[in-house]
N, C-alpha and C positions, 0 to 999 in steps of 0.2 A: 450723037455726040465726042468728041475723046480730047483729053486735054489736053492744050494746047501751051509747050514750052516762055514760050516768048510773054502770049498774053498772062500765066504762071509770074514770070518775072514784072513786067509791068505792073501789073497788083500787088504784089510786095512793095516793086516802088512808091508806089502811088498809097502807102498800108504805113509805105518806113515815114514820106515825108509828110504825111495825117499828123501821125503819134507827133514828130520829133513836131511839130506846128503847136501840137496842146500840150505839151511837153512845157513850151515856151509859152503860148497862154497862162500857162494853169501860177506857172514862173509869177509871170507879171500880175497874174492876181486879174483875168480878160480872163470873160466867157466865151466858148465854141460852138461853132455851128454841128451839133450833132446832128441831123440829117447828114453832114458830108459821111458821118462814123459809120452810120447804118447805108450805102450808097458804098463806100469803104467793104464793111460786111459780110454785104449782099453779093458784091464778087467775090473776095472768097470762099465764099457760103457754095456759090457755084462751080468753082476751082474744084474743094472739096466734094461738092458730086458725080465732078465731073472725076473722082478716083484721088486727090488732090498729092501724089506722088514725087510731082513739079516741084509743088510749092514746101513740100517738105525737105526738096534737096537744097532750096535754099534759104530754110530756117538754118544750116553752118554757119552766117556769112557773121559775126560777130564781131568787134573788136574795142578793147577798153573803153577806146573813145565814143564809141555807139551801141556802147551793150544797153542799156538803159532802151534807145529805141526797140532794137532787132527787140527784145529781150520778152515787150510786150506786144510788137508780132507777130516773134517764136512760139509765142504760149498760145498766141487765139489761136493761129493752125493748128497744131498740134493738140489742142482742146479740140477741134472744129471734127479733125478727125478721127481723135475719140468719139466724140460725140456721134458722128456718122460709123462707124462699127456698132456705137448701140445701136444705132436704128433711128435716129430725134430724124424728122420730117426740118423743115427747111424752116418751116418759122419756131422751131424751139434751136436752130444747130442759129439762126438770130442771133436770138437772146444769148446765151454760151456766147459764142461770136462778141457782142458786145461788152457781155461781162469780162470777159476773156482782156480784152485788148486795152478795156480800161484800166484795170485790175491795181497798176503796179503808181498811176498818176502822182500818190501820196509820199513820192519816193525823192519827187523835188524837191518835198520840203526838211526833206532830213541828207539830200545829196552829200553836202560837207562832207556830215559824218563818217557814208559809205565812201568817198574819194579819198577819206585821208588813207594811208598807204602803209600805216603802222594796227595792229589789233587793237580792235576797238573796250575803254574800259566798261568796266557794268552801266551806271549811266548812261553814257554813250550807247552803248547796244540796246536797252530798256528804250534809249527813245528812239532809235532805227522803229524797234519795233513796232512804230505807233502808226510807221507810213503806214499801216492797214487801216486804220481810222481815217487818218488822214486822208485817204483816198476818196473813204466812203463818205466823209461830209466835203470835199472839192463838188461830186455827185452830184450831193443833195442839196446843194447853192444850183444847179444848175435849175432847178424847178420844169428838169421833163420827166414827162411819164413814161418814156421809155425806160430810163437810168432807178427805178422804182428798183429792177430783179435785179442792177448790178453794184448798185450800192449796198445792198444786204450782202452781194458777191464780194464787193470791195472789204465790209467791214471783214468777212468770214473767210477771206481766203489764207491762213495760216494757220488757224484749230485742225488741229487733226481727230480721226476719232477717237481716239484713246482718251480722248482727254488730254493729252500734252503739252495741245498752241496757244496760240494769245488774238486776241486780246480778252478774249472771255472765259477761254478752256474747256468751250463746251465743247460735244462728243456725242457720240452716233449718229442717230435720224434725228438728230436738228441741224446738224449743220447740210446745208442745202445740195440736191445728185449735181450742180454746175461748179458748185465751191469742189466740192472732188473731184474735179475732175480740173481743175484747171489744176488746184494742187500738186498734181497728180503730171500737166505737165509742167509744171514752177521746177518742182526737185522730183523725180522718176525715184527717187532712194528714202524718199523720209516719206 
């Protein structure tokens, strides 16, 4: 079977609309359906296993108005492509996909600070850095077994192998391999 451009676009749109809905629910302190996330990620994994090139071309679409939602979808796609390149099976890709897709939910708690047009003062920047803690807390609150790994990944996503990351300054092998992949997908130059 070959990857289909229209199907890739449809999968991207489904993922985009779902994450936008999830962020809105999180903003309103509502829970969301994790099974919908599983279905969307399963579709992405299937496309990535067919090559993922069409999905990758779609990741270039983003604007200041939709950045947060596109970022979540794009990081997921790039993470899945890295995982596929590393030889991950569909089960591991599914885990990686869920974690990467939901890694930034805590940004909704600091969005006002992030959207400020002026440079952040240190106190505001320190508050923004807490978004990884907020993300893991949001996921913990859902009490879903399929999110256990995603909770850990969300907490660690800004850790760096040299220990210079946050929130805990852990390094090396203490950082989950999925976290390292997602960190690369989030910011390939760090």
